[in-house]
C-alpha positions in Angstrom: -51.2 33.4 -11.0 -51.9 35.8 -13.9 -48.8 37.7 -14.8 -49.2 40.6 -17.2 -46.0 42.6 -16.7 -42.3 41.6 -16.8 -39.1 43.5 -17.1 -36.2 41.6 -18.7 -32.7 42.3 -19.9 -31.9 41.3 -23.4 -28.5 41.2 -25.2 -27.8 40.2 -28.7 -24.6 38.3 -29.5 -21.3 40.0 -30.4 -19.9 39.5 -33.8 -16.9 37.1 -34.1 -13.4 38.6 -34.6 -11.7 38.5 -37.9 -8.6 36.3 -38.1 -5.0 37.3 -38.7 -3.5 34.4 -40.6 -1.1 33.7 -43.5 -1.1 30.8 -45.9 1.6 28.3 -45.0 2.3 24.9 -46.4 5.2 22.8 -47.5 5.6 24.6 -50.8 4.6 28.1 -49.7 6.5 29.1 -46.6 5.6 32.8 -46.9 2.1 32.9 -48.5 -0.3 35.8 -48.4 -3.0 36.6 -45.8 -5.8 34.1 -45.5 -7.6 35.1 -42.3 -11.4 34.7 -42.5 -14.2 36.9 -41.2 -16.0 36.6 -38.0 -19.6 35.3 -37.9 -22.5 37.5 -37.0 -23.9 37.5 -33.5 -27.4 36.2 -32.9 -30.4 38.5 -32.8 -32.9 38.6 -29.9 -36.3 38.0 -31.5 -39.8 38.2 -30.0 -42.5 36.1 -31.5 -46.1 35.7 -30.5 -47.3 32.3 -29.5 -51.0 31.5 -29.4 -50.5 28.8 -26.8 -49.3 31.3 -24.2 -51.6 33.4 -22.0 -49.3 35.0 -19.4 -45.8 36.3 -18.9 -45.2 33.9 -16.0 -42.2 32.2 -17.7 -40.3 35.5 -17.7 -41.0 36.3 -14.0 -38.1 34.2 -12.8 -35.7 34.3 -15.7 -34.9 37.9 -16.4 -31.7 37.8 -18.5 -31.8 36.6 -22.1 -28.4 36.7 -24.0 -28.0 35.5 -27.6 -24.8 33.6 -28.5 -21.8 35.3 -30.1 -20.6 34.7 -33.6 -17.5 32.5 -34.1 -14.2 34.0 -34.8 -12.7 33.7 -38.3 -9.9 31.3 -38.9 -7.1 30.4 -41.3 -7.6 29.2 -44.9 -10.1 32.0 -45.5 -12.7 30.3 -43.3 -15.3 32.6 -41.9 -16.7 32.0 -38.4 -20.2 30.5 -38.1 -23.0 33.0 -37.4 -24.9 32.4 -34.2 -28.5 31.3 -34.1 -31.1 33.9 -33.2 -32.5 33.7 -29.7 -36.3 33.4 -30.0 -38.4 34.5 -27.0 -42.1 33.5 -27.2 -44.7 35.9 -25.8 -48.5 35.9 -25.7 -50.3 37.5 -28.5 -51.1 41.1 -27.4 -47.8 41.9 -25.7 -46.4 45.4 -25.8 -42.6 45.6 -25.9 -41.4 48.9 -24.3 -37.9 50.2 -23.8 -37.7 50.5 -20.0 -35.4 53.5 -20.1 -36.8 55.7 -22.9 -40.4 54.4 -22.4 -40.7 54.1 -26.2 -43.1 51.4 -27.5 -40.9 49.2 -29.6 -43.5 46.7 -30.8 -47.1 45.6 -30.4 -47.3 41.9 -30.9 -50.9 42.0 -32.2 -50.0 39.5 -34.9 -47.5 36.7 -35.5 -44.8 38.8 -37.3 -41.5 38.3 -35.5 -39.9 41.4 -34.0 -36.1 41.8 -33.7 -35.6 43.5 -30.3 -31.8 43.5 -30.4 -29.6 43.1 -33.4 -26.6 40.9 -33.3 -23.1 42.4 -33.9 -21.5 42.2 -37.3 -18.5 39.9 -37.6 -15.1 41.5 -37.9 -13.1 41.4 -41.2 -10.2 39.0 -41.4 -6.8 40.3 -42.7 -7.5 38.8 -46.1 -9.8 41.8 -46.7 -7.0 44.4 -46.2 -4.4 43.0 -48.7 -3.7 45.2 -51.7 -0.8 45.9 -54.1 0.8 48.2 -51.5 0.0 46.4 -48.3 0.5 42.7 -49.2 0.9 41.3 -45.7 -1.5 43.1 -43.4 -1.0 42.0 -39.9 -4.3 43.2 -38.5 -8.0 42.4 -38.6 -11.1 43.9 -37.2 -12.9 42.9 -34.0 -16.5 41.9 -34.2 -19.1 44.5 -33.3 -20.9 44.3 -30.0 -24.5 43.1 -30.1 -27.3 45.5 -29.0 -28.5 45.3 -25.4 -31.5 46.9 -23.6 -33.8 46.6 -20.7 -37.4 46.0 -21.9 -40.7 46.1 -20.2 -43.3 43.6 -21.4 -47.0 44.4 -20.9 -49.7 41.9 -21.8 -52.9 43.5 -22.9 -55.6 41.1 -23.8 -57.1 41.3 -27.2 -60.9 41.0 -27.0 -63.8 42.5 -29.0 -65.9 43.2 -25.9 -64.9 44.0 -22.3 -67.3 43.6 -19.4 -66.6 46.2 -16.8 -68.2 47.2 -13.5 -67.8 47.0 -9.7 -67.1 43.7 -8.0 -70.2 41.5 -7.6 -72.1 43.3 -10.5 -72.4 39.9 -12.1 -69.8 40.1 -14.9 -68.5 36.5 -14.3 -72.0 35.1 -14.4 -72.8 36.9 -17.6 -69.7 35.6 -19.4 -70.2 32.1 -18.1 -73.7 32.1 -19.6 -73.0 33.8 -23.0 -69.7 32.1 -23.7 -67.6 28.9 -23.2 -65.7 30.5 -20.4 -66.0 29.1 -16.9 -64.8 31.7 -14.4 -64.9 31.3 -10.6 -68.1 32.8 -9.3 -68.9 33.7 -5.7 -70.6 36.4 -3.7 -67.6 38.4 -2.6 -65.3 41.0 -4.0 -62.5 40.1 -6.4 -63.6 36.6 -7.1 -62.1 37.2 -10.5 -58.4 37.8 -10.1 -57.5 37.3 -13.7 -59.2 38.5 -16.9 -61.3 35.7 -18.4 -61.7 35.3 -22.1 -64.7 33.6 -23.7 -65.9 33.1 -27.3 -69.5 34.2 -27.7 -71.5 32.7 -30.6 -74.8 34.3 -31.3 -76.6 33.2 -34.4 -74.1 33.0 -37.2 -71.7 35.5 -35.7 -69.1 35.3 -32.9 -66.8 37.5 -30.9 -64.4 37.4 -28.0 -65.5 38.8 -24.7 -63.3 39.5 -21.6 -64.5 39.6 -18.1 -62.3 42.4 -16.6 -61.9 42.0 -12.8 -64.0 44.4 -10.8 -62.8 48.0 -10.5 -63.2 50.1 -7.3 -62.8 53.7 -6.4 -59.2 54.6 -6.8 -58.4 52.0 -9.5 -56.9 54.6 -11.8 -54.4 55.3 -9.0 -53.6 51.6 -8.5 -56.0 50.8 -5.7 -57.3 47.2 -5.5 -56.5 45.5 -8.8 -56.4 48.9 -10.5 -53.6 49.2 -13.0 -53.3 45.4 -13.2 -56.4 45.3 -15.4 -57.3 48.8 -16.5 -54.8 48.5 -19.3 -56.6 45.5 -20.8 -59.7 47.6 -21.4 -57.8 49.6 -23.9 -57.8 46.6 -26.3 -61.5 46.2 -26.3 -63.7 47.5 -29.2 -66.9 47.7 -27.1 -67.5 48.0 -23.4 -70.5 46.5 -21.5 -70.9 48.4 -18.3 -72.6 46.0 -15.9 -74.5 47.6 -13.0 -76.2 45.7 -10.2 -79.8 47.0 -10.3 -80.8 45.2 -7.2 -79.2 47.8 -4.9 -81.9 49.3 -2.7 -81.5 52.9 -3.7 -81.4 54.3 -7.2 -78.8 56.8 -6.1 -76.5 53.9 -5.4 -76.6 52.6 -9.0 -76.1 56.1 -10.4 -73.1 56.7 -8.1 -71.6 53.3 -9.0 -72.0 54.0 -12.7 -70.4 57.4 -12.5 -67.6 56.0 -10.2 -66.5 53.5 -12.8 -66.7 56.0 -15.6 -64.6 58.4 -13.6 -61.9 55.8 -13.0 -61.8 55.0 -16.7 -61.4 58.7 -17.5 -58.7 59.2 -14.9 -56.7 56.3 -16.3 -57.1 57.3 -19.9 -59.4 60.0 -21.3 -59.7 58.0 -24.5 -61.6 55.2 -22.8 -64.8 57.3 -22.4 -64.9 57.6 -26.2 -65.2 53.9 -26.6 -68.6 52.5 -27.6 -70.3 51.6 -24.3 -73.7 49.9 -23.5 -75.1 49.5 -20.1 -76.5 46.2 -18.8 -78.6 46.5 -15.7 -78.1 43.0 -14.1 -80.4 41.3 -11.6 -83.5 42.8 -12.9 -85.4 39.7 -11.7 -85.0 40.9 -8.1 -85.5 44.6 -8.7 -88.6 46.8 -9.0 -89.9 48.0 -12.4 -90.0 51.5 -11.1 -86.4 51.5 -10.2 -85.4 49.9 -13.5 -87.3 52.6 -15.4 -85.8 55.4 -13.4 -82.3 54.1 -14.0 -83.0 53.5 -17.7 -84.1 57.1 -18.1 -80.9 58.3 -16.4 -78.7 56.1 -18.6 -80.4 57.1 -21.8 -80.1 60.8 -20.8 -76.4 60.2 -20.9 -76.5 58.9 -24.4 -76.0 55.2 -23.7 -78.0 52.2 -24.8 -79.7 50.4 -21.9 -80.5 46.7 -21.5 -82.4 44.9 -18.8 -80.9 41.5 -18.0 -80.8 38.8 -15.5 -77.7 36.6 -16.1 -78.8 34.1 -13.5 -82.2 33.6 -15.1 -80.8 34.1 -18.6 -83.2 36.9 -19.3 -82.6 39.7 -21.8 -79.3 38.3 -23.0 -80.4 37.9 -26.6 -81.2 41.6 -26.9 -77.9 42.5 -25.2 -75.9 40.4 -27.7 -77.9 41.8 -30.6 -76.9 45.3 -29.4 -73.3 44.3 -29.1 -73.2 42.8 -32.6 -74.8 45.9 -34.1 -72.0 48.0 -32.8 -69.3 45.6 -33.8 -70.7 45.4 -37.3 -70.3 49.2 -37.6 -66.7 49.3 -36.5 
C-alpha cells in the first residue's frame, strides 16, 4: 500500500545533569569541587534515503525519542553525549509542524535536517567555584530536549506528470515510453499509487510520473483526490491525457475542463504549469473529431499531440515536445 502521509511525535534527548562532587582521597579529606558536566541529549535528525519510496514504516511506529545525555560524575568527568536519532525518509518528503502548520523542511536533497535539538548538559559544581565560593554545593540540571508533533507528506519528484481521468491511458503511455511497469486494466483506479519511470529519448532522459486518475470532486478529496493531487505540484511539465475515442466531442471537452477545474480548485498555481495535451486512442477515433478537438485545445493556448499508446503512434513527437519545454526551464 502506498503511504504518503504520516504524523509522528518526536522528542530530542534531555541533557544530563551536572554533578555535585568534591575531591576526596587518603591525603585530601576536604578537597575542592570536582563535579563534571552533563552530556548533551541526542538530536532527532531527518535524512533522505534514495532506497525508500513510501512512509509505510512510520505508519505503525509513531513515537521517536532520542536518548538523554549522561549525568556528570566525580573527578571532573563529564557525562557522555547521546547519539543522534536518525530517521530515514524518502526523497521529496515535506516536514510540517502539525500544530503551527509551518513547513520546517523540504527533503529535496540529501542534506540532513535537525527536527528537534537535544538539550544542553547541565554544569557540574566545579564550574561555580571561585575565590569567594570555594565549595559550591549545587550544580545545574540538564536542559530538556525539544519535542514536537510533525506531519510528513511525501511528494514525488518527477519532471513530467501524466494527468487525466481514469482509463484515459496514462498507465499504458508510461509503460511504453519508460521502464515502468504499472498495472493496466480497463476499469477506474487501476493505478492506486503514483508510478515513476525513467524516459530516455535520444541522448536525453527525464523522470515521468503516472498520477492516478482524477475525478470530479478530487480537489475536495473525492476518490483518490488529495492523496495524489499534491504530487502534481512537484512536476515541471504536465501531460494532460484525454481519451479521444469517446463518441461525442463535447465529452472530451467537458473531461478536459473538469480536470483543469480540479487542478485550479486544489491550487491556482497548477494552471500556470506548462501543460501539453495528448489525445490518446487516435487509432480508434475519426479524423474529424480529432481535428475539432485539436482546434479547441489550440484555441486555449495548449500544444496538441495525437497519439495511440497501444499502437505506439505519435509518441516520438510527444516526447520531443516535452523535451523542448524541459530544455527551456
